[in-house]
N, C-alpha and C positions, 0 to 999 in steps of 0.2 A: 379364644380366651386371652385377656389380656396377660402377657409375659408369663404364661403357663409353658412349662417345659414339653418337649416332645413326647417323652414318655406318659406324662399325665394325659395328654392330648390323645394319645394312642389308646391308652386304658379306659378313657371316658367314650371314645368312638367305638370300640369293641362292645362295651358294656351296653352302649345305646343301640347298636346294631342287633345285639342279642334281644335287648326288650322289645324292639321294634318287630323282629321277627315272631317273638311270642305273642305280640298283639295281634299280627297279621294272622297267625294261627288261630288264635281265638276268634278273630272275625271270619275267617274261612269255616270255621267249626260251629258258628252260629252262637258262640257263647256271647259275643257282642254284635249287636244287630248293626247293619249299615247306617241306618238313621241315628242311632246312638253314637255312632265314630263320626258321622258328619255334624252331629250338634257338639260333640267334643270339639272337632276341628274349627267351628265356628267361634267356640268359646276362648280357644288358646290362641288363635293365629295373631290377635293384636299382642298378646303377652310376649311371645316369640319375637315378634317384629320389635317390639321395645328391647328384648334383650340384645338383639342384634345391634339396633342403633345406639343404645347407650354404651354398648361394649366398644363400637367403632369411636364413639366420642372420648370416652375415656383412655383408649388405646392412643389415639392422636394427641390428647392433652399430654399425656405422659411422655410421647416422643417429643413434644415440644419443650420438655422440661418443667411444665407448671408444678407437677406435684413435688419435684425435687426442690423448686426454689421455695415452695410453701413451707416444706420441711427445714430447710436451711433458716428461712425467717423464723420458724417455731424455735429453733435452737438458739437463735441470737435474742429473741424475745424472752427465754428462759431466764437471761440475767444470771448466768451460771448456777442455778438452782435446779437441782434433778427435779423436785417435786412440781416446779413451776413448769417445766419442759413437759413433764408427765400430765400435767393438766391440759397443756396444749394439744398434746396427742390424743388426750380423752375428747376433747373438743372436735379435733379434726375428724377423728374416727367416727364420732356421733354424727356430724354434719355430713361426711362422704357417705355413710350409710343410709341415713335419712333421705337423701337426696338422688344418690347414685346406685344405691343398692348394696346389699351386704358383701356379695361377690366381689364387686369393685373395691371396697374396702380391704378385704383380705388379700386379694392379689396386688394392688397397686401400692398400699399404704405399708404393708409389711415390709417389703424391701427398703422403703423409705426410712421407716423408724428404726430399723436394724442398722443401716447406714449411718444414721444421725446418732444413734447410741454408741456405736464403735467410734466415730468421729471425734466424740468428746469424752470417751473413755469411762461410759457407764454400763453396766451390765444389761444385756439386750432382753433377758426374759421379761421382766416386768413390761416393757414396752411392746414385746411381741406378744404376750397373752391379752394385754389391753386390746391390741388391735383385734385378735379373733373373738374375745368375749364380746365387745362392743359391736363387732360386724354382726354378730347374732342378736344380742340383747337388745341394741337400739333400733332394730329394724321394725319397730311395730307403729311408727308414727304415721306414715304416709302409705299410700298404694303402691308407690314406685319403690319402697325400701326393700321389698321381699316379694318374690313370686308367689309365696303363699298370700300375701295382701292382695296382689293383682287378682288372684283367684277369688278371694273374699270379696272384693269389689264388685265382682258379677252378682253375688248374693245381695249386697248392701247397695241396692240400686237407689235408695233414698240418701244414700251417704256419699255426696261428690267429695274430693280430697280435703277440704276444710273442715267439712263435718265429720268425715273420717278421722281426722287429725283431733277433732274436739272429743270424740269418743275414746279416742286412744292415749290422749296426751298424759293423763294421769298415772295410767300404769306404764306408759313408754317412760316417763321420768324416773319412775321407781326401778324399773328394768335396767336403766343406765347407772342409777346412784348405788345400787346393791353391790354389783360385781365391781364396781370401782372402790367401795368402801373395803371389800374382801382382798381386793388387790393392794392397796394402800397397807393394810394390816399385815398381809404376808411379807411384802417386799419394802417395808417401811425404813429398814436400813439403807438399802441402796438409794431409795426415793429421797433421803435426805441428805446426799452426798451433793458436792459442789463440783462443776465443772469449768472449763476454759470455753468460751463460746467459738465456734469455727470461724475461719476466714471467709468473707463472702465469695461467691461463685458467679461469674457471668455466663448466662445461656448463650448457646450457639446462634440462636436466630430469634431476635427480639421481635418481629413481625409474627411468627408463630406462636411466640409466647403470648402476646398481647392477644392475638386472635383468639387463643384457646381460652384465655381468661374471659374476654367479652362473651364469647358463644356461651360459656358454661353460666355466667351472670345472666345472660338472657334467657337461657334455658330454664335455670333452676325455678323460678316463679312461674314459668309455663307449665311445670310440670303438676302444679297445684291449682292451676287456673280452672280447671273442669274439663279442659279439652281431653279427649283421648290421649294417653300419656305417650303413645308411640308417634303421635303427630310432632311435638315439639323435639323429641328424641330424634326423629328422622331428619328434621329439618336442621338441627344442630349438627348431626353428622354429615349431612350433605353440605352444609356451609364449612365445615372445618376440611372435608375432602377437596374442596375447590381450593382453598389455601395451600394445602399439601401438594396438589397437583401442581401448583405453579411453583412451589419452593423447594419441595422434599419429596419427590416421587419415589424415593427408595423405600419409604416407609410402607408402602402398598404391597402387601404379599398375601398368601393364601389364608393365613392363620389370623388376618385382621379381622375376618368374619368368624364367629364362633360356632361353626357348623357342627363340631362335635357335640358341643351343649345342646345345640337344636336337636340333633339326632336323638340324644340321651332323653331329652325332655319328651320328645314325641314318643318314644316307645315306653318312657314310664307312664304317662298318660294313658296310653292304651292298655298297658298291663294293669293299671290299678282300675280303671274303668271296668277290665274284664273281671277282676277279682271281686269288684262290687257287684257285678251281675251275678256273680256266684254265691253271693251271700255274706261275703266278709263284712260290708258296711252294716248288715242286720245283727251280726254277732257283736261288732264295735259298738253299735249303738246301745245294746243291753248294757255293756261295760260302762259305757260313758254316761248312761242316765239321763235325766231330764230335770228341767227346773232352772230358774234363774236365781236361786238363793245362793248364799255362800258356799255351803258344803256341795251344792251341785256343780258350780262353776269351779271350785277347786277340784273336784273329781274329774270333769273334762278337761282342765288344763294338766292335770296329771297324766291321764290317758294319752293326751296329745304328747306330752315331754317323754313318756316311756316309749310310745310309738316311734317318734322321731329318732330317738337314741337306739332303738332296735333296726330301723330299716331307712331312715333319711326322712327329713321333715317335709318335703313335697308330697311323697306319696302318703305320709301320715294325715297330713291335711285333707287331700283329696277323698281318703277313705272315710275320714272321721266328719266331712264337711255335713252329711246328711243328717248327723247327730245334733246338730247345733240348733238351727231352726228360730233363732232369734239374734238381734244385735249382740246383745251381752254375751250370749253363748258363743257367737262367733268370735267376739274379741277375746274370750276366755281361752278358745281353742288356739287362736293366734298367739296368745301368751305362752302356750304349751310348746308350740311347733317352732316358734321364732326365738324365745329366750330360753328354752330348754335344751337345745342341741349342743351343750357344752360338756357331755360325757365322753361318748365315743367319737372316734375320728371321723366315722361316715354319717354322722348325724345330720350335717349339711354338707352341700358342696363348697360351701365357703371356707369349711374348717379342713376339708380335704385340700384345697387349694392353697391354704394357709400352710399346712404341714409340709406340702411340696416347697413351697417357696422358701420355708425354713432349711429344708435340706439343701436346697441349690445354692442357699448362702453360706453353707457350713456350720448351721446351728443345730445342735442335737437337742431332740425333745423327747422326754419319757412320756409314753402315751398312758402308762400306767399313773404316773403322777398327774397327769393332765385329767385322767378321769377321776382321780382320789380327790382332787380340789374341786373337780366338776361336781361331784357327789355332794360336796358341802353347799356350793355356790348356787346350784340349780334349784335345789328345794326352797332355798331362801328367796331368791330371785323370783321365781315362778310363784311362790305363796303369797309374797309381799305384793306383786305386780297384780295378782288376781285379787286379793283384798282390796287393792287401791281400786281396781275396776268396779268392783261390787260396791264399794263405799261411794265412788263419785256418781255411780249409775243410780 
């Protein structure tokens, strides 16, 4: 995982191993049939391959200094106005999440915006919260934006990336706008300050910088071309790896491949599939209700939100997926599990990784305050985005 500390990697690996062991026990006990396990594996291997490839791409791009250069340019384009710099961070966080996934935004962009804010003498918290809130709430637009979307894409076989985007674009824009409005209201004083732009910084290797920029520019449209997303991601990872093998081999190390996250995901998929086989999905189906009307969509999005904040958004989606049954209901569920995990620190892996990055940078965060503000912004965001989905649909 990109830039994640050793302690976090170990904890994720231990949790993943424990979940995988529970899944194997369920398989051996007959709770989950071998056929069901194989079908699950056939469904998730392209997703996990995409995660590995896109992580390598973003890790190498970060090592080339691409994201630091982008952040520095944003600070200069801010023209000494904190609100303008903040708007650029909003744009960068949204684009990064939409095309490179929420975990990439949480891990890569967090240290960048913290460094930028400190370098120009601005408070870090409005920029830090912008990163994690938008990492979650702006992950609705494309299948590649979130693992839950990639899982949903298997159900929406008639919805290639551009059609998926057409279904989600109105709620996605609302899910970006509402948290930003709340953030600006809460932090309007520091965001109306002025600052002195930082001095320009030259990267260590211009060849690697330009190679990373070109590879990303080629990869991004390929991700929405209709190809399986693991193909352009794997091609981009291979191309960048060749450049780094020639010019900077020291970047290659064991943690370049996010094996801990893969282990965690495999264990999580098996455990959730086993829980569903035991009837958990039936219980939640009764709670989530049926129908494509506004009350029904709000109910499903609300159940998704609560479930994500209780147990994490990925298992919440997997368990609730069978209760959807229509494109509108799947979209409502995605609103709940993507835009809703802004209350508890474990509601999404991105939020956990964001919290670790803050600690490693010496930034203190009160999770009680985080939850308190989340209790305000989440109902507003999920409710407004679901209403927008219903209105547009």
